C-alpha positions as CSV (number, residue, x, y, z in Angstrom):
1,M,-91.2,-142.7,-16.2
2,N,-92.1,-144.2,-12.9
3,T,-95.5,-144.7,-11.9
4,E,-95.2,-147.0,-8.9
5,N,-93.9,-145.3,-6.9
6,R,-96.2,-141.9,-7.6
7,K,-98.3,-141.0,-4.5
8,P,-101.4,-139.1,-5.1
9,E,-101.5,-135.1,-4.1
10,L,-105.0,-136.0,-2.3
11,I,-107.2,-133.3,-1.9
12,N,-109.5,-133.6,1.4
13,N,-108.4,-137.3,0.8
14,R,-110.2,-138.0,-2.6
15,A,-107.8,-138.7,-5.7
16,K,-108.6,-136.6,-8.4
17,I,-109.3,-138.3,-12.2
18,M,-109.7,-136.6,-15.2
19,I,-111.6,-137.8,-17.8
20,V,-111.3,-136.8,-21.7
21,D,-114.1,-137.8,-24.3
22,D,-116.0,-136.2,-26.0
23,D,-119.4,-138.5,-25.8
24,T,-121.1,-136.1,-23.2
25,D,-123.3,-139.0,-21.7
26,L,-120.8,-141.2,-21.3
27,R,-118.4,-138.3,-19.5
28,M,-121.2,-137.7,-16.9
29,A,-121.7,-141.4,-16.4
30,L,-118.2,-141.8,-15.0
31,K,-118.1,-139.0,-13.2
32,L,-121.2,-139.4,-11.4
33,R,-119.6,-143.4,-10.5
34,L,-116.4,-141.7,-9.6
35,R,-117.7,-139.3,-7.9
36,A,-119.6,-141.8,-5.8
37,N,-116.8,-144.0,-5.0
38,R,-115.8,-140.6,-3.4
39,F,-113.7,-139.1,-6.2
40,E,-112.9,-135.5,-7.3
41,T,-113.4,-135.2,-11.7
42,V,-111.9,-132.9,-13.9
43,S,-113.6,-133.4,-17.3
44,A,-112.4,-132.4,-21.0
45,S,-114.1,-133.3,-24.5
46,D,-111.2,-132.5,-26.8
47,G,-107.5,-133.1,-27.4
48,Y,-106.4,-129.6,-26.3
49,S,-108.5,-128.3,-23.7
50,A,-107.5,-131.9,-22.4
51,I,-103.7,-131.2,-22.2
52,A,-104.3,-127.5,-20.9
53,L,-107.0,-129.1,-18.2
54,A,-103.8,-131.2,-17.0
55,Q,-101.4,-128.5,-16.9
56,K,-103.9,-126.7,-14.9
57,E,-105.5,-129.7,-12.3
58,R,-102.9,-131.7,-12.2
59,P,-104.7,-134.8,-11.9
60,D,-104.1,-138.2,-10.4
61,L,-105.3,-140.7,-13.0
62,V,-106.6,-139.7,-16.4
63,I,-108.8,-141.2,-18.6
64,L,-108.7,-141.1,-22.2
65,D,-110.7,-141.5,-25.3
66,L,-108.8,-141.7,-28.7
67,G,-111.5,-140.5,-30.6
68,L,-111.3,-136.9,-30.0
69,P,-111.9,-133.9,-32.3
70,A,-108.9,-131.0,-31.8
71,G,-106.4,-133.6,-31.3
72,D,-106.8,-136.8,-30.7
73,G,-106.4,-139.1,-28.2
74,Y,-102.9,-140.2,-29.0
75,V,-101.7,-136.6,-29.7
76,V,-102.8,-135.9,-25.9
77,L,-100.9,-139.0,-24.8
78,K,-97.9,-138.4,-26.3
79,R,-98.0,-134.3,-25.2
80,M,-98.2,-135.4,-21.5
81,R,-95.8,-138.4,-21.6
82,Q,-93.0,-135.7,-23.4
83,S,-94.1,-133.0,-20.0
84,D,-91.8,-133.0,-17.6
85,T,-94.9,-132.4,-14.8
86,L,-97.6,-134.5,-16.6
87,C,-94.8,-137.2,-17.5
88,D,-95.7,-139.8,-14.9
89,I,-99.6,-139.8,-14.5
90,P,-101.4,-143.0,-15.1
91,I,-103.7,-142.6,-18.2
92,I,-106.2,-145.5,-19.1
93,V,-107.3,-145.5,-22.5
94,L,-110.8,-146.0,-22.6
95,T,-112.2,-146.5,-25.9
96,A,-114.3,-147.8,-29.3
97,R,-111.3,-148.0,-31.9
98,D,-110.5,-151.3,-32.8
99,P,-108.1,-152.9,-29.6
100,Q,-106.3,-155.0,-32.6
101,T,-104.8,-151.8,-34.0
102,N,-105.1,-149.5,-31.5
103,E,-104.2,-151.4,-27.8
104,D,-100.4,-152.2,-28.9
105,R,-100.2,-148.5,-30.3
106,S,-101.8,-147.3,-27.1
107,L,-99.3,-148.8,-24.4
108,D,-96.6,-148.0,-26.9
109,A,-97.6,-144.2,-27.1
110,G,-97.1,-144.4,-23.2
111,A,-101.0,-145.8,-22.0
112,T,-100.6,-147.8,-18.6
113,A,-103.9,-149.7,-19.5
114,F,-106.1,-150.4,-22.6
115,F,-110.1,-151.4,-22.3
116,S,-112.6,-151.1,-24.6
117,K,-116.2,-149.7,-24.7
118,A,-118.8,-151.6,-25.1
119,G,-120.4,-151.9,-28.3
120,G,-117.6,-151.0,-29.6
């Protein structure tokens, strides 16, 4: 997996970012902020639909929560990293889960970066 050399396939000169989180308010806030900065967005609220959407949309970046219904974020990470077509997509984990136990695990599972949600 070589994420450094991956060039985004831009549609209308806009990178596509997939937001995966079961918190509707957070998904909407991220979507609004990203669109205001000229990014295209797609979103999913559970692990199962996240994998299907990633296969369909081929995003340039994924922002992924770990606490998801229908396959948690670790399942999504594993399946994307095992997929020939999705393995090079950078994945940023953004979660309220304890960073002491989840940061290394996320990075070891293939996340590009790990961030804690405020108040989590």
